[in-house]
C-alpha positions as CSV (number, residue, x, y, z in Angstrom):
1,X,124.1,83.4,105.2
2,X,120.8,84.1,103.3
3,X,121.1,85.7,100.0
4,X,119.4,89.0,101.1
5,X,121.7,89.0,104.4
6,X,124.5,88.6,102.1
7,X,123.3,91.5,99.5
8,X,122.9,93.7,102.6
9,X,126.5,93.1,103.5
10,X,127.9,93.7,100.3
11,X,126.1,97.0,99.5
12,X,127.1,98.3,103.1
13,X,129.8,100.5,101.6
14,X,127.4,102.0,99.3
15,X,124.9,102.8,101.8
16,X,127.9,104.4,103.8
17,X,128.8,106.6,100.7
18,X,125.2,107.4,100.1
19,X,124.6,108.5,103.4
20,X,127.8,110.9,103.7
21,X,126.6,112.4,100.6
22,X,123.0,113.1,101.7
23,X,124.6,114.6,104.9
24,X,126.5,117.1,102.9
25,X,123.6,118.0,100.8
26,X,121.4,119.0,103.7
27,X,124.1,120.7,105.5
28,X,125.0,123.0,102.6
29,X,121.1,123.7,102.5
30,X,121.0,124.2,106.3
31,X,124.1,126.9,105.8
32,X,123.0,128.7,103.2
33,X,125.4,127.4,100.4
34,X,122.5,126.1,98.3
35,X,119.7,128.4,98.1
36,X,115.8,127.3,98.5
37,X,113.7,128.8,95.9
38,X,110.2,130.1,96.9
39,X,106.9,130.2,95.1
40,X,104.3,132.7,95.7
41,X,101.5,130.4,97.1
42,X,102.0,128.2,100.5
43,X,103.4,125.3,99.8
44,X,102.9,122.0,102.3
45,X,105.5,119.4,101.4
46,X,104.3,115.5,101.8
47,X,107.1,113.0,102.3
48,X,109.0,110.1,104.0
49,X,112.2,108.6,105.4
50,X,111.9,105.3,103.4
51,X,111.3,104.0,99.5
52,X,107.7,103.3,98.9
53,X,104.3,102.6,100.8
54,X,103.7,104.9,103.6
55,X,100.6,106.5,102.0
56,X,101.7,109.9,100.4
57,X,99.1,109.4,97.4
58,X,95.9,109.4,99.9
59,X,97.4,111.9,102.1
60,X,97.8,114.4,99.3
61,X,94.4,113.8,98.2
62,X,93.1,114.1,101.6
63,X,94.9,117.5,102.0
64,X,93.8,118.6,98.4
65,X,89.9,117.9,99.2
66,X,90.2,119.6,102.4
67,X,91.5,123.0,100.6
68,X,89.3,122.7,97.6
69,X,86.1,122.3,99.6
70,X,87.6,125.8,101.6
71,X,87.3,127.4,98.1
72,X,91.3,127.5,97.7
73,X,93.1,126.8,94.5
74,X,95.2,123.9,94.6
75,X,98.1,122.6,92.7
76,X,100.0,119.5,93.2
77,X,103.7,119.3,92.4
78,X,105.4,116.0,91.4
79,X,108.6,114.7,90.0
80,X,106.6,112.3,87.6
81,X,108.1,108.9,88.4
82,X,108.7,106.7,85.9
83,X,105.6,106.7,83.8
84,X,105.1,107.8,80.1
85,X,104.7,111.1,79.1
86,X,105.8,112.6,82.3
87,X,102.8,111.3,84.5
88,X,102.6,108.0,86.8
89,X,100.0,105.8,88.5
90,X,99.9,107.9,91.5
91,X,99.8,111.3,89.4
92,X,96.7,109.7,87.6
93,X,95.0,108.4,90.4
94,X,95.3,111.8,92.1
95,X,93.6,113.3,88.7
96,X,91.1,111.0,88.9
97,X,89.9,111.6,92.4
98,X,90.1,115.3,92.2
99,X,88.2,115.5,88.8
100,X,89.7,118.5,87.3
101,X,89.7,120.7,90.5
102,X,93.4,121.0,91.2
103,X,96.2,121.8,89.1
104,X,99.3,119.7,88.1
105,X,103.0,120.5,87.7
106,X,104.9,117.3,86.7
107,X,108.7,117.4,86.2
108,X,111.7,117.2,87.9
109,X,112.3,121.2,88.5
110,X,109.3,121.8,90.6
111,X,109.7,125.2,91.2
112,X,109.9,125.5,87.4
113,X,106.7,123.9,87.4
114,X,105.0,126.1,90.1
115,X,106.2,129.3,88.4
116,X,104.5,127.9,85.2
117,X,101.0,127.4,87.1
118,X,101.5,130.7,88.9
119,X,102.0,132.5,85.5
120,X,98.7,131.0,84.4
121,X,96.6,131.8,87.8
122,X,97.0,132.6,91.3
123,X,97.6,129.5,93.3
124,X,96.7,129.6,97.1
125,X,98.4,126.0,98.2
126,X,101.0,123.8,96.7
127,X,101.2,120.3,97.7
128,X,104.5,119.0,97.0
129,X,104.3,115.5,96.7
130,X,107.3,113.2,97.8
131,X,109.1,116.4,99.0
132,X,110.8,115.7,102.1
133,X,114.1,115.3,100.2
134,X,113.4,117.9,97.6
135,X,115.5,120.7,99.1
136,X,115.4,123.0,96.1
137,X,111.9,124.2,97.0
138,X,111.4,126.2,100.0
139,X,108.1,125.0,102.0
140,X,105.8,126.3,104.6
141,X,105.1,123.1,106.4
142,X,106.9,120.0,106.7
143,X,104.8,116.5,107.1
144,X,106.6,113.8,107.4
145,X,104.9,110.4,107.1
146,X,105.8,107.1,108.9
147,X,104.4,103.5,108.6
148,X,103.4,102.5,111.8
149,X,103.0,99.4,110.8
150,X,106.8,98.8,110.0
151,X,109.5,99.5,112.1
152,X,112.5,101.2,111.3
153,X,114.8,99.8,114.0
154,X,118.0,98.5,112.6
155,X,117.0,99.5,109.4
156,X,119.6,100.9,106.8
157,X,119.9,103.2,104.3
158,X,119.9,102.9,100.4
159,X,121.0,100.6,98.7
160,X,121.0,98.0,101.4
161,X,118.0,99.1,103.0
162,X,114.9,101.4,102.7
163,X,115.6,104.4,104.1
164,X,116.5,107.6,102.1
165,X,118.0,109.3,105.2
166,X,119.0,109.0,108.5
167,X,116.2,108.5,111.0
168,X,117.8,111.8,112.6
169,X,116.6,113.9,109.6
170,X,112.9,113.5,111.1
171,X,114.1,116.8,113.0
172,X,113.2,118.8,109.8
173,X,109.7,118.0,109.9
174,X,107.4,120.5,111.3
175,X,105.0,117.2,112.0
176,X,104.7,113.7,112.3
177,X,102.1,111.7,111.1
178,X,102.0,108.0,111.6
179,X,99.9,106.1,108.9
180,X,98.3,102.8,109.3
181,X,97.8,103.3,112.8
182,X,95.1,100.9,113.0
183,X,97.8,98.0,112.7
184,X,100.2,98.9,115.3
185,X,98.8,98.8,119.0
186,X,101.8,100.9,120.1
187,X,101.6,103.7,117.8
188,X,99.7,105.9,120.5
189,X,102.2,105.2,123.0
190,X,105.0,106.1,120.6
191,X,103.3,109.4,119.7
192,X,103.1,110.2,123.3
193,X,106.9,110.1,123.6
194,X,107.7,112.1,120.5
195,X,106.9,115.6,122.5
196,X,109.3,117.6,120.2
197,X,106.9,117.3,117.4
198,X,103.2,117.8,116.7
199,X,102.5,114.2,116.1
200,X,99.1,112.8,114.5
201,X,97.7,109.3,113.9
202,X,96.1,108.6,110.4
203,X,94.3,105.3,109.7
204,X,93.1,104.0,106.3
205,X,89.1,104.0,105.5
206,X,87.5,101.8,102.9
207,X,85.1,104.0,101.1
208,X,83.7,101.0,99.0
209,X,84.3,98.9,95.8
210,X,84.2,100.2,92.2
211,X,83.9,97.6,89.5
212,X,87.0,97.5,87.4
213,X,85.7,99.0,83.5
214,X,82.3,100.4,84.9
215,X,81.1,103.6,86.3
216,X,82.5,105.1,89.4
217,X,79.5,104.0,91.7
218,X,80.8,102.8,94.9
219,X,79.5,99.4,96.5
220,X,79.9,98.3,100.4
221,X,81.8,95.1,101.2
222,X,78.5,93.6,101.8
223,X,77.4,94.4,98.1
224,X,80.2,92.7,96.1
225,X,79.5,89.5,97.3
226,X,80.9,86.9,99.9
227,X,83.5,85.6,97.7
228,X,86.2,84.2,98.2
229,X,88.6,86.9,96.3
230,X,91.8,86.7,94.9
231,X,93.6,89.6,95.6
232,X,96.7,91.3,93.6
233,X,98.9,94.6,93.8
234,X,101.9,96.3,93.2
235,X,102.9,98.4,96.2
236,X,105.4,99.5,98.3
237,X,103.9,97.8,101.3
238,X,101.6,94.9,99.8
239,X,101.1,93.4,103.1
240,X,99.4,96.5,104.4
241,X,96.8,96.1,101.5
242,X,96.4,92.4,102.0
243,X,95.7,93.1,105.6
244,X,93.2,95.9,105.3
245,X,91.2,93.4,103.2
246,X,90.9,90.9,106.0
247,X,89.9,93.9,108.5
248,X,87.2,94.7,105.8
249,X,85.8,91.7,106.3
250,X,86.8,90.0,102.6
251,X,87.5,86.4,102.4
252,X,90.7,86.1,100.7
253,X,91.6,82.8,98.8
254,X,94.9,83.9,97.4
255,X,97.2,86.4,96.7
256,X,99.9,87.7,94.1
257,X,102.6,90.5,94.5
258,X,104.0,92.5,91.8
259,X,106.8,95.3,92.1
260,X,105.7,98.8,93.1
261,X,104.7,100.9,90.1
262,X,104.2,97.6,87.9
263,X,102.6,98.0,84.7
264,X,100.4,94.9,84.0
265,X,100.4,93.3,80.6
266,X,97.3,90.9,79.2
267,X,99.7,88.0,80.2
268,X,99.9,89.1,83.8
269,X,96.0,89.4,83.8
270,X,95.9,85.7,82.4
271,X,98.4,84.5,85.1
272,X,96.3,86.1,87.9
273,X,93.0,85.0,86.5
274,X,94.4,81.3,86.4
275,X,95.9,81.8,90.1
276,X,92.6,83.0,91.0
277,X,90.9,79.9,89.3
278,X,93.0,77.5,90.9
279,X,92.3,79.1,94.4
280,X,88.6,78.7,94.0
281,X,88.1,82.5,93.5
282,X,84.7,84.1,92.5
283,X,86.0,87.6,92.0
284,X,89.2,89.6,92.3
285,X,90.3,92.9,94.1
286,X,92.8,95.0,93.7
287,X,93.9,98.9,94.6
288,X,93.3,102.1,92.9
289,X,96.7,102.5,92.1
290,X,97.0,99.4,90.4
291,X,93.8,99.9,88.8
292,X,95.8,103.1,86.9
293,X,98.6,100.5,85.9
294,X,96.1,98.2,84.2
295,X,95.7,100.8,81.6
296,X,93.3,99.6,78.5
297,X,93.7,96.0,79.7
298,X,90.5,93.9,80.1
299,X,89.3,91.5,82.6
300,X,87.2,89.5,80.5
301,X,84.8,86.6,82.2
302,X,86.0,87.8,85.5
303,X,84.8,90.5,88.1
304,X,87.7,92.7,89.2
305,X,86.8,95.1,92.3
306,X,88.7,98.3,92.9
307,X,89.3,99.1,96.6
308,X,88.9,103.0,97.0
309,X,89.9,104.5,100.5
310,X,90.9,107.5,102.1
311,X,92.3,108.6,105.3
312,X,91.3,109.6,109.0
313,X,93.3,111.8,110.9
314,X,93.6,111.7,114.5
315,X,92.9,114.4,116.3
316,X,91.4,115.9,113.5
317,X,90.8,119.3,114.9
318,X,94.1,119.9,115.7
319,X,95.6,118.7,112.6
320,X,93.1,121.3,110.7
321,X,94.5,124.0,113.0
322,X,97.6,123.4,112.0
323,X,97.1,123.7,108.4
324,X,94.9,126.7,108.9
325,X,97.5,128.5,110.8
326,X,99.8,127.6,108.0
327,X,97.8,129.0,105.4
328,X,97.0,132.2,107.6
329,X,100.8,132.9,108.3
330,X,101.2,132.9,104.3
331,X,104.7,132.3,102.7
332,X,107.1,132.5,105.7
333,X,110.7,131.7,105.9
334,X,111.9,128.3,104.3
335,X,111.5,125.3,106.3
């Protein structure tokens, strides 16, 4: 028996206990024993059933940009993860992309953070980042993201598997978005079978590459040279990033994977550069999230490009109609 399979077997009893606790908690909220709290603004939750890697951050940015373009006042509520000073790589990425146009409330008590922001100004839309399991806060729309490139068949609950909740919990969603739809040929067929839910597909789109440490000007794939490139990242689903690079036409000669949310050290950078040199790389490439975790580190004597992406949701018009209808309805009953 492999080490991985053995560990999953040993952790199975803990997964059973974890699942029972999750079901009890959901039941208490569903039957009113635990009460949800409601903010004045419309709350849209974006979350998933698994740990890591379904594209929540690009989705939150997409939604924020959509509402900001309509003149709405937008705030993002996040728990803060493990970052210093209550922030995280994903929060800093969202701040960087939105450039001061949205407010942020970061903390375990997201209702209190929302109230704090509402005491400062009127908020039209709250985006609840990673909010599917955050049942304390009532929401007007519950968006569930599912990664089309990673099947949940046979997947178990934490800690032996990746599931935060049983797959049956998807019944709490108001709509489902299959992300990375471009990687799975059966996505559209699967969408057609889920007739109980409004279901959409989202594909990753490359906006361009930014040179690390330089200005924000974006370069096309044809403008950063022929490579080959050495790719590295610390993501929940690193394979998706490496696959995207190939789809964008980049020649990759090697790769390095770090844990999700990994904060790089100068020693890490030296190791990456040495690995790239051995592989014959002419430059390096990583993600926007990883660029946040590079902090004040330097990439001397080597060129590092940062891939900048967004999402394309299909069918776009129908998805926007759902969002507009949610806003028009205002704060309704808790989801």
